[in-house]
C-alpha positions in Angstrom: 14.2 7.1 12.9 16.8 9.8 12.7 18.4 10.3 9.2 21.0 7.7 8.5 23.8 7.4 6.1 23.3 4.8 3.4 25.5 1.7 4.0 26.5 -0.5 1.1 26.8 -3.6 3.4 24.0 -5.0 5.5 23.3 -8.0 7.7 19.9 -9.0 6.2 20.6 -11.5 3.4 17.0 -12.7 2.9 15.5 -12.3 -0.5 13.8 -8.9 -0.9 10.1 -8.8 -1.9 8.5 -5.6 -3.2 4.9 -4.7 -4.2 3.6 -1.6 -5.8 0.3 0.2 -5.4 -1.4 2.1 -8.3 -4.7 3.9 -8.6 -7.0 3.8 -11.6 -6.6 6.7 -14.0 -9.3 9.3 -14.6 -8.1 10.8 -17.9 -6.3 9.6 -21.0 -3.2 11.5 -19.9 -3.3 9.8 -16.5 -3.8 6.4 -18.3 -0.6 7.0 -20.3 1.3 7.9 -17.1 0.1 4.8 -15.3 0.9 2.3 -18.0 4.3 3.9 -18.6 5.0 3.4 -14.9 3.7 -0.2 -14.9 5.9 -1.0 -17.9 8.9 0.6 -16.1 8.4 -1.4 -12.9 7.2 -4.7 -14.2 10.7 -6.0 -15.1 11.6 -5.8 -11.3 9.3 -8.8 -10.8 7.2 -7.4 -7.8 5.5 -10.0 -5.6 2.2 -8.3 -6.6 0.8 -5.0 -7.7 -2.4 -3.5 -6.2 -5.0 -1.2 -7.7 -7.0 1.0 -5.4 -10.8 1.4 -5.2 -12.5 4.8 -4.6 -14.8 5.6 -1.7 -18.2 4.2 -2.3 -17.1 2.2 -5.2 -16.6 5.4 -7.2 -13.8 3.9 -9.3 -15.3 0.3 -9.4 -15.3 0.0 -13.2 -12.0 1.7 -13.6 -10.4 -0.5 -11.0 -11.8 -3.6 -12.6 -10.6 -2.4 -16.1 -7.1 -1.6 -14.8 -6.8 -5.0 -13.0 -8.1 -6.9 -16.1 -5.6 -5.1 -18.4 -2.7 -5.9 -16.0 -3.8 -9.6 -16.2 -4.0 -9.6 -19.9 -1.1 -7.5 -20.9 1.6 -8.1 -18.3 3.1 -11.0 -16.2 2.2 -9.2 -13.0 -0.1 -10.6 -10.3 -2.7 -7.9 -9.5 -4.4 -7.5 -6.2 -7.7 -5.6 -6.4 -8.7 -3.3 -3.6 -12.3 -3.7 -2.4 -14.3 -1.8 0.2 -17.5 -2.2 2.2 -18.7 1.3 1.5 -22.1 2.2 -0.1 -22.9 -1.2 -1.5 -25.0 -4.2 -0.5 -23.4 -7.6 0.2 -24.9 -8.9 -3.1 -23.2 -6.1 -5.0 -19.8 -6.6 -3.3 -20.1 -10.4 -3.8 -20.8 -9.8 -7.5 -17.5 -7.8 -7.7 -15.7 -10.6 -5.9 -17.0 -13.2 -8.2 -16.2 -11.1 -11.3 -12.6 -10.8 -10.1 -12.4 -14.6 -9.6 -13.8 -15.2 -13.1 -11.2 -12.7 -14.5 -8.4 -14.7 -12.9 -7.7 -12.4 -9.9 -6.6 -14.4 -6.9 -5.6 -11.6 -4.5 -7.9 -8.9 -2.9 -7.0 -6.1 -0.6 -10.0 -5.9 1.7 -10.7 -2.5 3.3 -13.6 -1.0 5.2 -13.1 2.1 3.0 -13.3 5.8 3.7 -16.7 7.4 4.6 -18.8 8.5 1.6 -18.4 12.1 2.8 -14.6 11.8 2.8 -12.0 11.4 5.5 -13.1 13.2 8.7 -16.8 12.5 8.3 -18.7 9.8 10.1 -18.6 6.3 8.7 -22.0 4.8 8.2 -22.2 1.1 7.2 -24.6 0.3 4.4 -27.6 -1.4 6.0 -27.5 -4.3 3.6 -23.7 -4.4 3.3 -20.6 -5.7 5.0 -20.3 -3.7 8.2 -16.5 -3.8 8.7 -13.3 -5.0 7.0 -13.3 -8.3 9.0 -16.8 -9.1 7.7 -15.6 -8.4 4.2 -12.5 -10.7 4.7 -14.8 -13.5 5.8 -17.1 -12.9 2.8 -14.2 -13.0 0.3 -12.9 -16.2 1.8 -16.4 -17.8 1.6 -16.6 -17.1 -2.1 -13.1 -18.3 -3.3 -9.6 -19.3 -2.2 -8.3 -15.7 -2.5 -5.2 -14.4 -0.9 -6.5 -11.4 1.3 -4.4 -8.5 2.4 -5.7 -5.9 4.9 -4.6 -2.6 6.3 -2.6 -1.9 9.5 -1.9 1.4 11.2 1.4 1.8 13.2 0.0 5.1 14.6 -3.6 3.7 14.8 -6.5 4.4 12.5 -7.7 8.0 13.0 -11.1 6.8 14.0 -9.9 4.2 16.5 -10.3 4.9 20.2 -6.8 3.7 21.0 -3.9 1.8 19.4 -5.0 -1.3 21.4 -8.5 -1.0 20.0 -7.1 -0.7 16.5 -4.9 -3.8 17.0 -8.1 -5.6 18.2 -9.6 -4.7 14.9 -6.6 -6.1 13.1 -6.9 -9.3 15.1 -10.5 -9.6 14.0 -9.4 -9.4 10.4 -6.8 -12.0 10.9 -9.3 -14.3 12.7 -11.6 -14.0 9.6 -8.8 -15.2 7.3 -6.5 -12.2 6.4 -3.2 -13.4 5.1 -1.1 -10.2 5.2 -1.4 -6.7 6.5 0.1 -3.6 4.7 0.7 -0.6 6.9 -0.2 3.0 6.3 2.9 4.9 5.4 5.1 6.2 8.2 8.5 8.0 8.3 9.8 7.0 11.8 10.8 3.3 11.7 10.8 3.0 15.4 7.0 3.5 15.3 6.7 0.5 13.0 8.9 -1.7 15.2 7.0 -0.7 18.4 3.8 -1.5 16.6 5.1 -4.8 15.4 6.0 -5.8 19.0 2.5 -5.0 20.2 0.9 -6.9 17.2 3.0 -10.0 17.9 2.2 -9.8 21.6 -1.5 -10.1 20.6 -0.8 -13.4 18.8 -1.0 -11.9 15.3 1.6 -13.7 13.2 0.8 -12.8 9.6 3.3 -10.6 7.7 3.0 -6.9 8.6 4.5 -5.3 5.4 5.7 -1.7 5.8 4.1 0.8 3.4 6.6 3.3 2.0 5.6 6.5 0.2 8.4 8.3 -1.7 7.5 12.0 -1.2 6.7 13.3 -4.6 5.3 16.5 -3.1 5.9 17.3 0.5 3.0 19.6 1.0 0.5 17.1 -0.4 2.0 14.3 1.6 1.9 16.2 4.8 -1.7 17.2 4.2 -2.7 13.6 3.5 -0.7 12.4 6.6 -2.7 14.8 8.8 -5.9 13.3 7.6 -4.8 9.7 8.0 -3.2 10.1 11.4 0.4 9.6 10.2 3.0 11.9 11.8 5.5 13.9 9.9 8.9 14.4 11.7 10.4 17.8 11.9 13.6 16.5 10.3 11.6 15.4 7.2 10.0 18.9 6.8 13.5 20.4 7.1 14.7 18.2 4.2 12.2 19.8 1.9 12.3 23.3 3.2 12.7 25.9 0.4 12.2 23.4 -2.4 8.6 24.3 -3.3 9.5 25.4 -6.8 12.5 23.1 -7.3 11.0 19.9 -8.7 14.4 18.2 -9.6 16.0 18.8 -6.3 12.8 17.6 -4.5 13.1 14.3 -6.5 16.7 13.8 -5.3 15.8 14.5 -1.7 12.8 12.2 -1.9 14.8 9.3 -3.3 17.5 9.8 -0.5 14.9 10.0 2.3 13.0 6.8 1.1 16.3 5.0 0.5 17.5 5.8 4.1 14.2 4.5 5.4 14.2 1.2 3.5 17.9 0.5 4.3 17.3 1.0 8.0 14.3 -1.3 7.8 16.4 -3.8 5.9 19.2 -3.6 8.4 16.7 -4.3 11.2 15.4 -7.5 9.5 12.6 -6.4 7.2 12.8 -7.9 3.7 9.3 -7.0 2.2 8.2 -3.5 1.2 5.0 -2.1 -0.3 5.5 1.1 -2.3 2.8 3.7 -2.7 3.8 4.8 -6.2 1.3 7.5 -6.9 1.4 6.1 -10.4 5.0 7.4 -10.8 7.8 5.0 -11.4 11.1 6.9 -11.2 11.6 7.2 -7.5 10.4 3.7 -6.7 12.6 2.3 -9.5 15.6 4.1 -8.1 15.0 2.8 -4.5 14.5 -0.7 -5.8 17.7 -0.5 -7.7 19.5 0.5 -4.5 17.9 -2.5 -2.8 19.6 -4.7 -5.4 16.6 -5.4 -7.6 17.4 -5.4 -11.3 15.5 -5.3 -14.6 15.9 -9.0 -15.7 15.2 -8.1 -19.4 18.4 -5.9 -19.4 20.4 -8.8 -18.0 19.0 -11.1 -20.7 19.9 -8.6 -23.4 23.4 -8.3 -22.1 
């Protein structure tokens, strides 16, 4: 996708759905930031909000606590991330049942990063679910959950090829996956080429684009290199020279993300998943540009 000017008019008149991803906080300060962000974004009525799950279940308790609090204190519908890593089937099934008992009805099923981190070899737990497709089937066997899975427009970094990666997605769909959420990308043409190949394989579930507003370009580029996502030269040029200029970076980040979602919208996409990094301002601004409004403000007016 080359940079595009924002256009106030668009052909796509379908209702827009958004969802937001958060991660469980590690400190009291991070907890405050997270809940400030949740309170800021909740009035936009997202389709759901997801809460991530650390490698090897390292954030298991914090993920569960965050999801439970969202259920108890907000009208939001939380989706809990769950992985196969470093746990037996019985342990994972116990987590699934605990979510069901808490009222959670949506799980994001992932294989998970290797215990040693991205770039190290993945080793399935000998008594656990081997891959994400197995986890999807296990979740569906326990309860009538909605299950989302991951998708990779530029292929998973460990996949032998894009076709092999699409085969893995097909296995997850065959096991009951209801939706796929993509790894973030910056070139929309990559997404649409991927979508064509996915549909040609007979995969008809929604493939929701994952959007990351660039809070910090250096950090985003570093993470992209680990996950196999490409960073276009034009994007690097946008942030050049702004390493110490936080306020201008925010303006550029909002413009870049808005350009991307408007182009997707103009090309028929009406559902977006935002990787918030637990920060609300950029995501809120983009949603405002998409026409989403805080319903509580309308009521007060």
